[in-house]
mmCIF file of the N, C-alpha and C atoms, coordinates in Angstrom:
data_MODEL
# 
_entry.id   MODEL 
# 
loop_
_atom_site.group_PDB 
_atom_site.id 
_atom_site.type_symbol 
_atom_site.label_atom_id 
_atom_site.label_alt_id 
_atom_site.label_comp_id 
_atom_site.label_asym_id 
_atom_site.label_entity_id 
_atom_site.label_seq_id 
_atom_site.pdbx_PDB_ins_code 
_atom_site.Cartn_x 
_atom_site.Cartn_y 
_atom_site.Cartn_z 
_atom_site.occupancy 
_atom_site.B_iso_or_equiv 
_atom_site.pdbx_formal_charge 
_atom_site.auth_seq_id 
_atom_site.auth_comp_id 
_atom_site.auth_asym_id 
_atom_site.auth_atom_id 
_atom_site.pdbx_PDB_model_num 
ATOM 1   N N  . UNK A 1 1  ? -8.561  10.006  -14.453 1.00 0.00 ? 1  UNK A N  1 
ATOM 2   C CA . UNK A 1 1  ? -9.361  9.477   -13.835 1.00 0.00 ? 1  UNK A CA 1 
ATOM 3   C C  . UNK A 1 1  ? -8.546  8.267   -12.500 1.00 0.00 ? 1  UNK A C  1 
ATOM 4   N N  . UNK A 1 2  ? -7.425  8.355   -12.947 1.00 0.00 ? 2  UNK A N  1 
ATOM 5   C CA . UNK A 1 2  ? -6.652  7.669   -11.767 1.00 0.00 ? 2  UNK A CA 1 
ATOM 6   C C  . UNK A 1 2  ? -6.717  7.982   -10.442 1.00 0.00 ? 2  UNK A C  1 
ATOM 7   N N  . UNK A 1 3  ? -7.023  9.136   -10.076 1.00 0.00 ? 3  UNK A N  1 
ATOM 8   C CA . UNK A 1 3  ? -6.671  10.027  -9.218  1.00 0.00 ? 3  UNK A CA 1 
ATOM 9   C C  . UNK A 1 3  ? -8.124  10.571  -8.631  1.00 0.00 ? 3  UNK A C  1 
ATOM 10  N N  . UNK A 1 4  ? -8.625  11.142  -9.427  1.00 0.00 ? 4  UNK A N  1 
ATOM 11  C CA . UNK A 1 4  ? -10.518 10.979  -9.171  1.00 0.00 ? 4  UNK A CA 1 
ATOM 12  C C  . UNK A 1 4  ? -10.459 9.427   -8.246  1.00 0.00 ? 4  UNK A C  1 
ATOM 13  N N  . UNK A 1 5  ? -10.348 8.011   -9.294  1.00 0.00 ? 5  UNK A N  1 
ATOM 14  C CA . UNK A 1 5  ? -10.967 6.709   -8.509  1.00 0.00 ? 5  UNK A CA 1 
ATOM 15  C C  . UNK A 1 5  ? -10.175 6.768   -7.101  1.00 0.00 ? 5  UNK A C  1 
ATOM 16  N N  . UNK A 1 6  ? -8.849  6.831   -6.816  1.00 0.00 ? 6  UNK A N  1 
ATOM 17  C CA . UNK A 1 6  ? -8.549  6.456   -5.918  1.00 0.00 ? 6  UNK A CA 1 
ATOM 18  C C  . UNK A 1 6  ? -8.648  7.895   -5.128  1.00 0.00 ? 6  UNK A C  1 
ATOM 19  N N  . UNK A 1 7  ? -9.721  8.993   -4.910  1.00 0.00 ? 7  UNK A N  1 
ATOM 20  C CA . UNK A 1 7  ? -10.005 9.455   -3.759  1.00 0.00 ? 7  UNK A CA 1 
ATOM 21  C C  . UNK A 1 7  ? -11.474 9.365   -3.506  1.00 0.00 ? 7  UNK A C  1 
ATOM 22  N N  . UNK A 1 8  ? -12.475 8.727   -4.201  1.00 0.00 ? 8  UNK A N  1 
ATOM 23  C CA . UNK A 1 8  ? -13.655 7.522   -4.927  1.00 0.00 ? 8  UNK A CA 1 
ATOM 24  C C  . UNK A 1 8  ? -13.961 6.978   -4.078  1.00 0.00 ? 8  UNK A C  1 
ATOM 25  N N  . UNK A 1 9  ? -12.130 6.088   -4.068  1.00 0.00 ? 9  UNK A N  1 
ATOM 26  C CA . UNK A 1 9  ? -11.579 4.251   -3.228  1.00 0.00 ? 9  UNK A CA 1 
ATOM 27  C C  . UNK A 1 9  ? -11.672 4.697   -2.228  1.00 0.00 ? 9  UNK A C  1 
ATOM 28  N N  . UNK A 1 10 ? -11.091 6.117   -1.919  1.00 0.00 ? 10 UNK A N  1 
ATOM 29  C CA . UNK A 1 10 ? -10.268 6.196   -0.156  1.00 0.00 ? 10 UNK A CA 1 
ATOM 30  C C  . UNK A 1 10 ? -11.648 6.536   0.524   1.00 0.00 ? 10 UNK A C  1 
ATOM 31  N N  . UNK A 1 11 ? -12.557 7.469   0.069   1.00 0.00 ? 11 UNK A N  1 
ATOM 32  C CA . UNK A 1 11 ? -13.537 7.509   0.941   1.00 0.00 ? 11 UNK A CA 1 
ATOM 33  C C  . UNK A 1 11 ? -14.619 6.336   1.640   1.00 0.00 ? 11 UNK A C  1 
ATOM 34  N N  . UNK A 1 12 ? -15.049 5.695   0.206   1.00 0.00 ? 12 UNK A N  1 
ATOM 35  C CA . UNK A 1 12 ? -15.604 4.774   0.151   1.00 0.00 ? 12 UNK A CA 1 
ATOM 36  C C  . UNK A 1 12 ? -14.811 3.308   0.438   1.00 0.00 ? 12 UNK A C  1 
ATOM 37  N N  . UNK A 1 13 ? -14.113 2.935   1.322   1.00 0.00 ? 13 UNK A N  1 
ATOM 38  C CA . UNK A 1 13 ? -13.183 1.792   1.048   1.00 0.00 ? 13 UNK A CA 1 
ATOM 39  C C  . UNK A 1 13 ? -14.021 0.111   0.826   1.00 0.00 ? 13 UNK A C  1 
ATOM 40  N N  . UNK A 1 14 ? -13.305 -0.629  0.186   1.00 0.00 ? 14 UNK A N  1 
ATOM 41  C CA . UNK A 1 14 ? -14.112 -2.066  -0.005  1.00 0.00 ? 14 UNK A CA 1 
ATOM 42  C C  . UNK A 1 14 ? -14.155 -2.960  1.248   1.00 0.00 ? 14 UNK A C  1 
ATOM 43  N N  . UNK A 1 15 ? -15.006 -3.373  1.263   1.00 0.00 ? 15 UNK A N  1 
ATOM 44  C CA . UNK A 1 15 ? -15.345 -4.240  2.909   1.00 0.00 ? 15 UNK A CA 1 
ATOM 45  C C  . UNK A 1 15 ? -13.790 -5.092  3.315   1.00 0.00 ? 15 UNK A C  1 
ATOM 46  N N  . UNK A 1 16 ? -12.864 -5.073  2.499   1.00 0.00 ? 16 UNK A N  1 
ATOM 47  C CA . UNK A 1 16 ? -11.869 -5.939  2.116   1.00 0.00 ? 16 UNK A CA 1 
ATOM 48  C C  . UNK A 1 16 ? -11.139 -6.307  0.841   1.00 0.00 ? 16 UNK A C  1 
ATOM 49  N N  . UNK A 1 17 ? -9.526  -6.609  0.920   1.00 0.00 ? 17 UNK A N  1 
ATOM 50  C CA . UNK A 1 17 ? -9.113  -6.659  -0.125  1.00 0.00 ? 17 UNK A CA 1 
ATOM 51  C C  . UNK A 1 17 ? -9.290  -8.266  -0.713  1.00 0.00 ? 17 UNK A C  1 
ATOM 52  N N  . UNK A 1 18 ? -9.579  -7.839  -2.256  1.00 0.00 ? 18 UNK A N  1 
ATOM 53  C CA . UNK A 1 18 ? -10.355 -9.094  -2.912  1.00 0.00 ? 18 UNK A CA 1 
ATOM 54  C C  . UNK A 1 18 ? -9.008  -10.238 -2.970  1.00 0.00 ? 18 UNK A C  1 
ATOM 55  N N  . UNK A 1 19 ? -7.506  -10.280 -2.989  1.00 0.00 ? 19 UNK A N  1 
ATOM 56  C CA . UNK A 1 19 ? -6.791  -10.818 -2.670  1.00 0.00 ? 19 UNK A CA 1 
ATOM 57  C C  . UNK A 1 19 ? -6.046  -10.268 -1.473  1.00 0.00 ? 19 UNK A C  1 
ATOM 58  N N  . UNK A 1 20 ? -5.170  -11.673 -0.940  1.00 0.00 ? 20 UNK A N  1 
ATOM 59  C CA . UNK A 1 20 ? -3.833  -11.483 -0.111  1.00 0.00 ? 20 UNK A CA 1 
ATOM 60  C C  . UNK A 1 20 ? -2.869  -11.746 -0.587  1.00 0.00 ? 20 UNK A C  1 
ATOM 61  N N  . UNK A 1 21 ? -1.556  -11.989 -0.017  1.00 0.00 ? 21 UNK A N  1 
ATOM 62  C CA . UNK A 1 21 ? -0.292  -12.086 -0.704  1.00 0.00 ? 21 UNK A CA 1 
ATOM 63  C C  . UNK A 1 21 ? 0.414   -12.234 0.345   1.00 0.00 ? 21 UNK A C  1 
ATOM 64  N N  . UNK A 1 22 ? 0.756   -13.042 1.189   1.00 0.00 ? 22 UNK A N  1 
ATOM 65  C CA . UNK A 1 22 ? 1.766   -13.063 1.968   1.00 0.00 ? 22 UNK A CA 1 
ATOM 66  C C  . UNK A 1 22 ? 3.382   -12.633 2.017   1.00 0.00 ? 22 UNK A C  1 
ATOM 67  N N  . UNK A 1 23 ? 3.538   -12.088 1.953   1.00 0.00 ? 23 UNK A N  1 
ATOM 68  C CA . UNK A 1 23 ? 5.134   -11.233 1.760   1.00 0.00 ? 23 UNK A CA 1 
ATOM 69  C C  . UNK A 1 23 ? 5.734   -11.573 3.576   1.00 0.00 ? 23 UNK A C  1 
ATOM 70  N N  . UNK A 1 24 ? 7.250   -11.913 3.388   1.00 0.00 ? 24 UNK A N  1 
ATOM 71  C CA . UNK A 1 24 ? 8.303   -12.344 4.378   1.00 0.00 ? 24 UNK A CA 1 
ATOM 72  C C  . UNK A 1 24 ? 8.856   -10.712 4.451   1.00 0.00 ? 24 UNK A C  1 
ATOM 73  N N  . UNK A 1 25 ? 9.309   -10.277 5.652   1.00 0.00 ? 25 UNK A N  1 
ATOM 74  C CA . UNK A 1 25 ? 10.237  -9.005  5.778   1.00 0.00 ? 25 UNK A CA 1 
ATOM 75  C C  . UNK A 1 25 ? 11.647  -9.659  6.464   1.00 0.00 ? 25 UNK A C  1 
ATOM 76  N N  . UNK A 1 26 ? 12.992  -10.021 6.764   1.00 0.00 ? 26 UNK A N  1 
ATOM 77  C CA . UNK A 1 26 ? 13.472  -9.945  7.862   1.00 0.00 ? 26 UNK A CA 1 
ATOM 78  C C  . UNK A 1 26 ? 13.288  -8.841  8.980   1.00 0.00 ? 26 UNK A C  1 
ATOM 79  N N  . UNK A 1 27 ? 14.030  -9.395  10.127  1.00 0.00 ? 27 UNK A N  1 
ATOM 80  C CA . UNK A 1 27 ? 13.254  -8.297  11.184  1.00 0.00 ? 27 UNK A CA 1 
ATOM 81  C C  . UNK A 1 27 ? 13.870  -6.752  11.096  1.00 0.00 ? 27 UNK A C  1 
ATOM 82  N N  . UNK A 1 28 ? 15.531  -6.745  10.182  1.00 0.00 ? 28 UNK A N  1 
ATOM 83  C CA . UNK A 1 28 ? 15.181  -5.117  9.680   1.00 0.00 ? 28 UNK A CA 1 
ATOM 84  C C  . UNK A 1 28 ? 14.538  -4.389  8.595   1.00 0.00 ? 28 UNK A C  1 
ATOM 85  N N  . UNK A 1 29 ? 14.087  -5.576  7.774   1.00 0.00 ? 29 UNK A N  1 
ATOM 86  C CA . UNK A 1 29 ? 12.793  -4.702  6.723   1.00 0.00 ? 29 UNK A CA 1 
ATOM 87  C C  . UNK A 1 29 ? 11.810  -3.855  7.326   1.00 0.00 ? 29 UNK A C  1 
ATOM 88  N N  . UNK A 1 30 ? 11.352  -5.300  8.618   1.00 0.00 ? 30 UNK A N  1 
ATOM 89  C CA . UNK A 1 30 ? 10.137  -4.988  9.491   1.00 0.00 ? 30 UNK A CA 1 
ATOM 90  C C  . UNK A 1 30 ? 10.218  -3.745  10.440  1.00 0.00 ? 30 UNK A C  1 
ATOM 91  N N  . UNK A 1 31 ? 11.156  -3.716  11.002  1.00 0.00 ? 31 UNK A N  1 
ATOM 92  C CA . UNK A 1 31 ? 11.316  -2.585  12.069  1.00 0.00 ? 31 UNK A CA 1 
ATOM 93  C C  . UNK A 1 31 ? 10.963  -1.190  11.022  1.00 0.00 ? 31 UNK A C  1 
ATOM 94  N N  . UNK A 1 32 ? 12.239  -1.447  10.184  1.00 0.00 ? 32 UNK A N  1 
ATOM 95  C CA . UNK A 1 32 ? 12.458  -0.051  8.946   1.00 0.00 ? 32 UNK A CA 1 
ATOM 96  C C  . UNK A 1 32 ? 10.508  0.642   8.070   1.00 0.00 ? 32 UNK A C  1 
ATOM 97  N N  . UNK A 1 33 ? 10.385  -0.548  7.960   1.00 0.00 ? 33 UNK A N  1 
ATOM 98  C CA . UNK A 1 33 ? 9.157   -0.843  7.239   1.00 0.00 ? 33 UNK A CA 1 
ATOM 99  C C  . UNK A 1 33 ? 8.025   0.094   8.206   1.00 0.00 ? 33 UNK A C  1 
ATOM 100 N N  . UNK A 1 34 ? 7.932   -0.645  9.214   1.00 0.00 ? 34 UNK A N  1 
ATOM 101 C CA . UNK A 1 34 ? 6.750   -0.328  10.247  1.00 0.00 ? 34 UNK A CA 1 
ATOM 102 C C  . UNK A 1 34 ? 6.871   1.249   10.855  1.00 0.00 ? 34 UNK A C  1 
ATOM 103 N N  . UNK A 1 35 ? 8.475   1.062   11.009  1.00 0.00 ? 35 UNK A N  1 
ATOM 104 C CA . UNK A 1 35 ? 8.635   3.303   11.554  1.00 0.00 ? 35 UNK A CA 1 
ATOM 105 C C  . UNK A 1 35 ? 8.494   3.848   10.454  1.00 0.00 ? 35 UNK A C  1 
ATOM 106 N N  . UNK A 1 36 ? 8.754   3.662   8.946   1.00 0.00 ? 36 UNK A N  1 
ATOM 107 C CA . UNK A 1 36 ? 7.853   3.955   8.157   1.00 0.00 ? 36 UNK A CA 1 
ATOM 108 C C  . UNK A 1 36 ? 6.525   4.546   8.012   1.00 0.00 ? 36 UNK A C  1 
ATOM 109 N N  . UNK A 1 37 ? 5.462   3.262   8.486   1.00 0.00 ? 37 UNK A N  1 
ATOM 110 C CA . UNK A 1 37 ? 4.614   4.319   8.013   1.00 0.00 ? 37 UNK A CA 1 
ATOM 111 C C  . UNK A 1 37 ? 4.174   4.668   9.028   1.00 0.00 ? 37 UNK A C  1 
ATOM 112 N N  . UNK A 1 38 ? 4.652   4.529   10.245  1.00 0.00 ? 38 UNK A N  1 
ATOM 113 C CA . UNK A 1 38 ? 3.842   5.338   11.421  1.00 0.00 ? 38 UNK A CA 1 
ATOM 114 C C  . UNK A 1 38 ? 4.196   6.630   11.534  1.00 0.00 ? 38 UNK A C  1 
ATOM 115 N N  . UNK A 1 39 ? 5.157   6.642   11.065  1.00 0.00 ? 39 UNK A N  1 
ATOM 116 C CA . UNK A 1 39 ? 5.829   8.395   10.129  1.00 0.00 ? 39 UNK A CA 1 
ATOM 117 C C  . UNK A 1 39 ? 4.747   8.805   9.430   1.00 0.00 ? 39 UNK A C  1 
ATOM 118 N N  . UNK A 1 40 ? 4.167   7.900   8.775   1.00 0.00 ? 40 UNK A N  1 
ATOM 119 C CA . UNK A 1 40 ? 3.077   8.545   7.578   1.00 0.00 ? 40 UNK A CA 1 
ATOM 120 C C  . UNK A 1 40 ? 2.344   8.149   7.978   1.00 0.00 ? 40 UNK A C  1 
ATOM 121 N N  . UNK A 1 41 ? 1.403   8.084   9.277   1.00 0.00 ? 41 UNK A N  1 
ATOM 122 C CA . UNK A 1 41 ? 0.315   7.700   10.300  1.00 0.00 ? 41 UNK A CA 1 
ATOM 123 C C  . UNK A 1 41 ? -0.729  6.908   9.514   1.00 0.00 ? 41 UNK A C  1 
ATOM 124 N N  . UNK A 1 42 ? 0.347   6.222   8.960   1.00 0.00 ? 42 UNK A N  1 
ATOM 125 C CA . UNK A 1 42 ? -0.946  4.438   8.441   1.00 0.00 ? 42 UNK A CA 1 
ATOM 126 C C  . UNK A 1 42 ? -0.435  3.330   9.279   1.00 0.00 ? 42 UNK A C  1 
ATOM 127 N N  . UNK A 1 43 ? -0.875  2.300   9.493   1.00 0.00 ? 43 UNK A N  1 
ATOM 128 C CA . UNK A 1 43 ? -0.461  0.913   9.724   1.00 0.00 ? 43 UNK A CA 1 
ATOM 129 C C  . UNK A 1 43 ? 0.254   0.376   8.578   1.00 0.00 ? 43 UNK A C  1 
ATOM 130 N N  . UNK A 1 44 ? 1.442   -1.046  9.311   1.00 0.00 ? 44 UNK A N  1 
ATOM 131 C CA . UNK A 1 44 ? 2.055   -1.227  8.486   1.00 0.00 ? 44 UNK A CA 1 
ATOM 132 C C  . UNK A 1 44 ? 1.467   -1.788  7.131   1.00 0.00 ? 44 UNK A C  1 
ATOM 133 N N  . UNK A 1 45 ? -0.175  -2.242  6.955   1.00 0.00 ? 45 UNK A N  1 
ATOM 134 C CA . UNK A 1 45 ? -0.580  -3.081  5.917   1.00 0.00 ? 45 UNK A CA 1 
ATOM 135 C C  . UNK A 1 45 ? -1.000  -1.855  4.609   1.00 0.00 ? 45 UNK A C  1 
ATOM 136 N N  . UNK A 1 46 ? -1.351  -0.333  5.084   1.00 0.00 ? 46 UNK A N  1 
ATOM 137 C CA . UNK A 1 46 ? -1.900  0.071   4.278   1.00 0.00 ? 46 UNK A CA 1 
ATOM 138 C C  . UNK A 1 46 ? -0.980  0.984   3.531   1.00 0.00 ? 46 UNK A C  1 
ATOM 139 N N  . UNK A 1 47 ? 0.566   1.242   4.105   1.00 0.00 ? 47 UNK A N  1 
ATOM 140 C CA . UNK A 1 47 ? 1.601   1.549   3.923   1.00 0.00 ? 47 UNK A CA 1 
ATOM 141 C C  . UNK A 1 47 ? 2.310   0.614   3.418   1.00 0.00 ? 47 UNK A C  1 
ATOM 142 N N  . UNK A 1 48 ? 2.298   -0.618  3.701   1.00 0.00 ? 48 UNK A N  1 
ATOM 143 C CA . UNK A 1 48 ? 2.773   -1.880  2.481   1.00 0.00 ? 48 UNK A CA 1 
ATOM 144 C C  . UNK A 1 48 ? 1.867   -1.348  0.610   1.00 0.00 ? 48 UNK A C  1 
ATOM 145 N N  . UNK A 1 49 ? 0.469   -1.677  1.240   1.00 0.00 ? 49 UNK A N  1 
ATOM 146 C CA . UNK A 1 49 ? -0.231  -1.835  -0.180  1.00 0.00 ? 49 UNK A CA 1 
ATOM 147 C C  . UNK A 1 49 ? -0.242  -0.591  -1.442  1.00 0.00 ? 49 UNK A C  1 
ATOM 148 N N  . UNK A 1 50 ? 0.163   0.512   -0.838  1.00 0.00 ? 50 UNK A N  1 
ATOM 149 C CA . UNK A 1 50 ? 0.042   1.576   -1.457  1.00 0.00 ? 50 UNK A CA 1 
ATOM 150 C C  . UNK A 1 50 ? 1.572   1.775   -2.083  1.00 0.00 ? 50 UNK A C  1 
ATOM 151 N N  . UNK A 1 51 ? 2.732   1.354   -1.382  1.00 0.00 ? 51 UNK A N  1 
ATOM 152 C CA . UNK A 1 51 ? 4.113   1.370   -1.934  1.00 0.00 ? 51 UNK A CA 1 
ATOM 153 C C  . UNK A 1 51 ? 3.947   0.658   -3.271  1.00 0.00 ? 51 UNK A C  1 
ATOM 154 N N  . UNK A 1 52 ? 3.289   -0.262  -2.590  1.00 0.00 ? 52 UNK A N  1 
ATOM 155 C CA . UNK A 1 52 ? 2.656   -1.577  -4.293  1.00 0.00 ? 52 UNK A CA 1 
ATOM 156 C C  . UNK A 1 52 ? 2.254   -1.334  -5.383  1.00 0.00 ? 52 UNK A C  1 
ATOM 157 N N  . UNK A 1 53 ? 0.508   -0.607  -5.061  1.00 0.00 ? 53 UNK A N  1 
ATOM 158 C CA . UNK A 1 53 ? 0.292   0.130   -5.726  1.00 0.00 ? 53 UNK A CA 1 
ATOM 159 C C  . UNK A 1 53 ? 1.314   1.429   -6.499  1.00 0.00 ? 53 UNK A C  1 
ATOM 160 N N  . UNK A 1 54 ? 1.472   1.899   -5.524  1.00 0.00 ? 54 UNK A N  1 
ATOM 161 C CA . UNK A 1 54 ? 2.352   3.319   -6.466  1.00 0.00 ? 54 UNK A CA 1 
ATOM 162 C C  . UNK A 1 54 ? 3.401   2.445   -7.476  1.00 0.00 ? 54 UNK A C  1 
ATOM 163 N N  . UNK A 1 55 ? 4.102   1.833   -6.907  1.00 0.00 ? 55 UNK A N  1 
ATOM 164 C CA . UNK A 1 55 ? 4.967   1.410   -7.884  1.00 0.00 ? 55 UNK A CA 1 
ATOM 165 C C  . UNK A 1 55 ? 4.169   0.404   -9.599  1.00 0.00 ? 55 UNK A C  1 
ATOM 166 N N  . UNK A 1 56 ? 3.298   -0.040  -9.542  1.00 0.00 ? 56 UNK A N  1 
ATOM 167 C CA . UNK A 1 56 ? 2.343   -0.515  -10.717 1.00 0.00 ? 56 UNK A CA 1 
ATOM 168 C C  . UNK A 1 56 ? 2.182   0.571   -11.126 1.00 0.00 ? 56 UNK A C  1 
ATOM 169 N N  . UNK A 1 57 ? 1.564   1.694   -10.412 1.00 0.00 ? 57 UNK A N  1 
ATOM 170 C CA . UNK A 1 57 ? 1.243   2.989   -11.559 1.00 0.00 ? 57 UNK A CA 1 
ATOM 171 C C  . UNK A 1 57 ? 2.440   3.267   -11.635 1.00 0.00 ? 57 UNK A C  1 
ATOM 172 N N  . UNK A 1 58 ? 3.603   3.159   -11.633 1.00 0.00 ? 58 UNK A N  1 
ATOM 173 C CA . UNK A 1 58 ? 4.705   3.988   -12.367 1.00 0.00 ? 58 UNK A CA 1 
ATOM 174 C C  . UNK A 1 58 ? 4.551   3.539   -13.783 1.00 0.00 ? 58 UNK A C  1 
ATOM 175 N N  . UNK A 1 59 ? 4.622   1.747   -13.174 1.00 0.00 ? 59 UNK A N  1 
ATOM 176 C CA . UNK A 1 59 ? 5.740   0.860   -14.644 1.00 0.00 ? 59 UNK A CA 1 
ATOM 177 C C  . UNK A 1 59 ? 5.172   1.197   -15.607 1.00 0.00 ? 59 UNK A C  1 
ATOM 178 N N  . UNK A 1 60 ? 6.690   0.861   -16.479 1.00 0.00 ? 60 UNK A N  1 
ATOM 179 C CA . UNK A 1 60 ? 6.049   1.430   -17.595 1.00 0.00 ? 60 UNK A CA 1 
ATOM 180 C C  . UNK A 1 60 ? 6.424   0.648   -18.640 1.00 0.00 ? 60 UNK A C  1 
ATOM 181 N N  . UNK A 1 61 ? 4.845   0.700   -19.647 1.00 0.00 ? 61 UNK A N  1 
ATOM 182 C CA . UNK A 1 61 ? 4.387   -0.807  -20.460 1.00 0.00 ? 61 UNK A CA 1 
ATOM 183 C C  . UNK A 1 61 ? 6.077   -1.420  -21.691 1.00 0.00 ? 61 UNK A C  1 
ATOM 184 N N  . UNK A 1 62 ? 5.683   -2.402  -21.768 1.00 0.00 ? 62 UNK A N  1 
ATOM 185 C CA . UNK A 1 62 ? 6.937   -2.607  -22.596 1.00 0.00 ? 62 UNK A CA 1 
ATOM 186 C C  . UNK A 1 62 ? 6.622   -2.502  -24.136 1.00 0.00 ? 62 UNK A C  1 
# 
């Protein structure tokens, strides 16, 4: 079900994020994250969003 929703949302993205959370990266973190995002063909914001949602998807309930 989760994968189906991801595919559907990828095809019909929402107009914008419901919530924005500013994060601060050190210069080194920014450089490394930006390089990883470019290597995956994504912009930095999308790449970070996917890393966060992937981490949430793999959390184990307590």
